[in-house]
C-alpha positions in Angstrom: 91.4 83.9 126.4 95.1 82.6 126.1 94.3 80.6 123.7 92.8 83.6 121.6 95.7 85.9 122.4 97.9 83.4 120.7 95.5 83.4 117.8 95.8 86.8 117.5 99.7 86.7 117.3 99.6 83.6 114.9 97.3 85.2 112.3 99.1 88.9 112.8 102.4 86.9 112.3 101.4 85.3 108.9 99.2 88.1 107.9 100.6 88.0 104.5 100.4 84.7 103.8 97.0 84.0 104.9 95.8 86.6 102.6 98.3 84.8 99.5 96.7 81.6 100.5 93.1 82.5 100.1 93.3 84.4 97.3 94.8 81.5 95.3 92.1 79.4 97.0 89.5 81.9 95.2 91.1 81.8 92.0 90.7 77.7 91.7 87.8 77.4 93.6 85.7 80.6 93.0 81.9 78.8 93.8 81.8 79.3 97.8 82.9 82.7 97.8 81.1 84.2 94.8 77.8 82.5 96.9 79.0 84.1 100.0 79.1 87.4 97.9 75.0 87.1 97.3 74.0 87.8 100.4 72.8 91.1 102.1 72.9 92.0 105.1 70.7 94.8 105.7 70.7 95.3 101.7 74.0 95.6 101.7 76.9 93.8 100.4 79.3 91.3 102.5 82.1 93.5 101.3 81.0 96.7 102.6 79.7 95.3 106.1 83.1 93.5 106.4 84.7 97.4 105.4 82.3 98.8 107.9 83.3 96.4 110.7 87.2 96.8 110.0 86.3 100.6 110.2 84.4 100.2 113.6 87.6 98.1 115.0 89.4 101.3 114.2 87.4 103.4 116.1 87.7 101.7 119.1 91.4 101.1 119.3 91.3 104.9 119.0 91.8 107.9 121.4 91.9 110.9 121.7 95.4 111.7 122.3 95.7 110.3 118.5 94.3 113.8 117.4 96.9 116.0 119.9 99.0 115.8 117.0 97.0 117.8 115.1 97.4 120.6 117.6 100.9 119.9 118.8 102.5 119.6 115.1 100.3 120.7 112.5 103.1 121.1 110.1 104.3 117.7 110.3 100.5 116.7 109.9 99.7 118.8 107.0 102.7 118.0 104.9 101.8 114.1 105.6 98.1 115.0 104.3 99.1 117.1 101.5 101.9 114.6 100.3 98.9 112.2 100.7 96.5 113.6 98.2 98.2 114.9 95.6 101.1 112.1 95.3 99.6 108.8 95.2 96.5 110.4 92.9 98.6 111.8 90.0 101.2 109.2 90.1 98.3 106.6 89.1 96.6 108.8 86.8 99.8 109.1 85.1 100.7 105.3 85.2 97.2 104.8 83.9 97.9 106.8 80.9 101.2 106.0 80.5 100.7 102.1 80.5 97.8 102.5 79.0 95.3 100.4 80.8 92.0 99.5 79.9 89.5 102.2 81.2 88.3 100.0 83.8 91.4 99.0 85.6 92.3 102.9 84.9 89.6 104.2 87.4 90.1 101.3 89.6 94.0 102.4 89.8 92.9 106.4 90.5 90.2 104.8 93.3 93.1 103.6 94.8 95.3 106.5 94.5 92.7 109.0 96.0 91.4 106.9 99.2 93.4 107.5 102.4 96.2 106.1 103.9 95.3 102.1 105.9 95.9 101.4 109.2 98.3 98.7 108.0 100.9 101.8 107.6 100.4 102.5 111.6 101.9 98.8 112.3 104.6 99.1 109.5 105.5 102.1 110.7 106.5 100.9 114.1 108.0 98.1 112.6 110.1 100.4 110.8 111.0 102.6 113.8 109.4 105.3 112.5 107.0 108.2 114.0 103.8 105.8 115.2 102.5 109.1 116.6 102.6 110.8 113.1 101.5 107.7 111.4 98.3 107.1 113.2 97.6 110.9 113.1 98.1 111.0 109.5 95.5 108.1 109.2 93.4 109.7 111.3 93.2 112.8 109.4 93.4 111.6 106.1 90.3 109.7 106.9 88.3 112.2 108.0 89.4 114.5 105.0 88.5 111.5 102.5 84.8 111.5 102.5 85.3 115.1 100.6 88.6 114.5 98.9 88.5 110.7 97.6 85.2 111.7 95.7 86.2 115.4 94.4 90.0 113.8 93.4 88.5 110.5 91.2 86.1 112.9 89.8 88.2 115.2 88.0 91.3 112.4 87.2 89.1 109.8 86.6 85.7 111.2 85.2 87.5 111.2 81.2 87.2 107.5 81.5 84.0 106.8 83.2 80.8 108.4 84.9 81.9 109.5 88.5 79.0 110.4 91.3 81.2 111.9 93.3 78.0 112.5 95.6 77.1 108.9 95.9 80.6 108.1 96.6 81.1 110.7 99.3 78.1 109.3 101.4 79.3 105.4 101.0 82.4 106.9 102.6 80.5 108.1 105.2 78.6 105.2 105.8 81.6 102.6 105.1 84.2 104.6 107.2 83.2 107.7 108.9 80.3 106.4 110.4 81.5 103.2 111.8 84.8 105.0 113.2 82.8 107.4 115.0 80.7 105.1 116.5 84.1 102.6 117.7 85.4 106.3 119.2 82.4 106.4 121.3 82.7 102.6 122.8 86.0 103.4 123.5 85.3 106.7 125.3 82.7 104.6 127.3 84.3 101.3 127.4 87.6 101.6 127.1 89.2 99.8 129.8 87.0 96.9 129.1 88.3 96.9 125.3 91.9 97.3 126.5 91.5 93.8 128.4 90.6 92.2 124.7 93.0 94.2 122.9 94.4 90.9 120.9 91.2 89.7 120.1 89.7 92.8 118.8 92.9 92.7 116.5 91.8 89.4 115.1 88.5 90.9 113.7 90.2 92.9 111.1 93.0 90.2 110.2 89.9 88.0 108.9 87.7 90.0 107.5 91.2 91.4 105.2 91.7 87.9 104.4 88.0 87.2 103.6 86.8 90.5 101.4 90.8 89.4 99.8 88.7 86.1 98.6 85.6 87.8 97.8 87.4 90.2 95.8 89.5 87.8 93.6 87.1 85.2 93.0 84.8 86.6 90.6 87.3 88.1 88.7 89.3 85.3 88.2 89.6 85.3 84.6 90.5 89.1 84.1 93.3 88.9 86.7 94.9 85.9 84.5 94.4 87.9 81.5 95.7 91.0 82.5 97.3 90.2 85.6 101.2 90.8 85.1 100.0 94.5 83.7 97.9 94.8 86.6 100.6 94.1 89.5 103.4 95.9 87.8 100.9 99.1 87.4 100.5 98.6 91.2 103.6 97.7 91.9 105.0 101.1 90.7 102.1 103.0 92.1 103.2 101.6 95.8 106.9 101.5 95.1 106.7 105.8 93.5 104.9 106.7 96.7 107.6 105.4 98.8 110.4 107.0 97.1 108.4 110.2 97.0 107.0 110.1 100.2 110.5 110.0 101.8 112.3 112.7 99.4 109.1 115.0 100.7 110.1 114.2 104.0 113.4 114.6 103.5 112.9 118.3 101.2 110.6 119.8 104.7 113.8 118.5 106.8 111.8 116.4 108.7 114.4 113.5 111.0 114.5 109.8 109.7 111.8 109.1 111.9 109.1 111.1 110.8 110.2 110.8 107.3 110.1 106.7 107.3 106.6 107.7 108.6 105.8 109.5 105.8 107.1 107.7 103.5 105.4 104.5 104.7 102.1 106.6 105.0 101.8 107.8 101.5 103.1 104.7 99.7 100.3 102.7 101.4 96.5 103.4 100.6 93.4 101.8 102.6 92.5 99.6 99.6 89.7 98.0 101.4 88.0 101.5 100.9 88.8 101.8 97.1 87.3 97.8 96.5 84.2 98.8 98.6 84.2 102.0 96.7 84.6 100.4 93.0 81.2 98.7 93.4 79.0 101.7 92.3 81.1 101.2 89.0 78.8 98.1 88.3 81.7 96.7 87.0 84.0 94.3 88.6 87.1 95.2 87.0 87.1 98.4 88.7 87.9 96.0 92.4 91.4 94.8 90.5 94.1 97.1 91.7 92.9 97.6 94.7 92.6 93.8 95.5 96.5 93.5 94.1 97.6 95.9 96.1 95.6 94.0 99.2 98.5 91.5 98.9 101.2 94.2 97.4 101.1 96.7 100.2 101.2 94.1 103.2 104.3 92.5 101.2 106.3 95.9 99.9 105.3 97.3 103.2 106.7 94.5 105.3 109.9 94.7 103.3 110.7 98.7 103.7 109.9 98.4 106.9 112.9 95.8 107.6 114.6 97.8 105.2 114.0 101.3 107.6 115.0 99.2 111.0 118.3 98.0 109.8 118.8 101.6 109.2 120.3 104.1 112.2 117.3 106.4 113.3 118.9 109.7 112.9 117.9 112.4 115.2 117.2 116.2 114.4 
C-alpha cells in the first residue's frame, strides 16, 4: 500500500512530463498505439472506455457537499457556468475563423470550447489558492449541463463546416460522462469510508488513463500534427489563454473576491479535453481530435504556470 501511495505521488508530480514523453513516443513509435486502438470493449473504442473510467473515478471522489454550493452560492455558480459556455465556444469559433483553420480542425476547436470544465481545474485552483469549492461546484454543474449545451452549441457554431448530429452527441455524453459519474457517486454513497482509504490509489487511475489516451490520439495523427502542428498549437494556446483572461475579467466585473476570481479564471480556461477527444469520434475524421489532443498538454502546462503565478500573489478578501 505504501508503495502504491508513493507511486501516486510521483505520477501526480510528473504528470505533465509523462504526457509529453508519451506523446513523443507515439510520434516516433506509433504502431503499438495504433494496434491498441483496434481493440473494442463491449463494442466501444478503448478511448471511450478510458474516458468512462475517468468519469467513474471522478464520481467516486464527489460528495453531496460538492453540490451544496449550488444552493448556498447560486450566483457564483451561475456566473461561472454562463462564462464557461459562452466565452470558450465563441472564442473557439472566432479563432477558427480568423486563423482560417481547415474545417476539421475548426470543428475540433469549437467542440473543445463547448465542453465542460475538466477535473484538472480543481487541482489547479487549489494550487492557485483559489476557491476550490466554487471550482468543484462549477465542474459538477457544467458537466451535468453538458449533455444539452455541448451538442446544442456545437451544432450552432460548427454546423457550417460539417453535419452535426446533436442527438448522437448527447447520447455519447450521457454514456461517457453522466452515467459513469452517477455510478461513481452511488459507490461513494455506499462505500465512501472504504474508498477514502484508497483515495491516492484511485488518483492513479485517471492519470494513467489520460496518459494512455494521449498516446492513442497522437499515434494515428502524427503526420497531421507535424504538417499543421504550429498553427494548431497557436490556436489552442490562444483559446486557453484568452479563456483565462476573460474568466478573470468576468470575476472582477461581478465583484468576486480574489479566491473566487482565480477559480473562475482557471475553470473557464480549462476544458475537459478528454471528453472532446471522445466526442470527435462521431465525425469519422482523426483531424477533429487534434485540437483536444494538443489541449491535453497545453492545459496542464499553462494551468500549472498560472496556478503558480496566482499562488505568488496576495489573496485579498472582500
